[in-house]
C-alpha positions in Angstrom: -20.3 9.9 45.3 -18.7 6.7 44.1 -18.6 6.2 40.4 -20.0 3.0 38.9 -17.2 2.2 36.5 -19.0 -0.7 35.0 -21.8 1.6 33.8 -19.1 3.7 31.9 -17.5 0.5 30.5 -20.8 -0.5 29.0 -21.5 2.9 27.6 -18.0 3.1 26.0 -18.3 -0.4 24.6 -21.7 0.4 23.1 -20.6 3.8 21.7 -17.5 2.3 20.1 -19.5 -0.5 18.6 -21.9 2.1 17.1 -19.0 4.1 15.8 -17.4 1.1 14.1 -20.6 0.0 12.5 -21.2 3.6 11.3 -17.7 4.1 9.9 -16.7 0.6 8.9 -20.0 -1.2 8.5 -19.1 -3.8 11.0 -17.9 -4.4 14.6 -15.3 -6.8 15.8 -14.2 -7.3 19.5 -10.7 -7.3 18.2 -11.0 -3.7 16.9 -12.4 -2.4 20.2 -9.0 -1.9 22.0 -7.6 -0.2 18.9 -10.3 2.4 18.7 -10.4 2.9 22.5 -6.7 3.6 22.2 -7.3 6.2 19.5 -9.9 8.0 21.7 -8.1 7.9 25.1 -4.7 6.4 24.5 -5.4 3.2 26.5 -6.6 -0.2 25.2 -8.7 -1.1 28.2 -11.4 0.7 30.1 -10.1 -0.7 33.4 -6.8 1.1 32.8 -8.6 4.4 32.5 -9.1 7.0 35.3 -12.6 8.1 36.3 -11.9 11.4 34.4 -10.9 9.5 31.3 -14.0 7.4 31.5 -16.2 10.5 31.7 -14.2 12.1 28.8 -14.6 9.0 26.6 -18.4 8.9 27.2 -18.7 12.6 26.5 -16.8 12.3 23.3 -18.9 9.4 22.1 -22.1 11.2 23.2 -21.1 14.4 21.3 -20.4 12.4 18.2 -24.0 11.0 18.4 -23.0 7.4 19.2 -24.9 7.3 22.6 -28.2 8.9 21.6 -30.3 5.9 22.6 -28.4 5.5 25.9 -28.4 9.2 27.1 -30.6 8.4 30.0 -28.0 5.9 31.2 -25.2 8.4 31.5 -24.8 9.1 35.2 -23.0 12.5 35.0 -25.8 13.8 32.7 -28.5 13.5 35.2 
């Protein structure tokens, strides 16, 4: 089965946006690469392996930042 990487990109972006709003009270596109780097060690989703994408989504889901998007997580179906 081929992974739809863009689905994971969207989930990660949404999750990090929710995380930043929760922790800092705001979201800035400029902060996205910094927080992605803290989670995975890379500043871009496109630089991540499939396994890293799944890991990032799992981390954000476990922290509660993808609650409203659970049905969109392909590897959870």
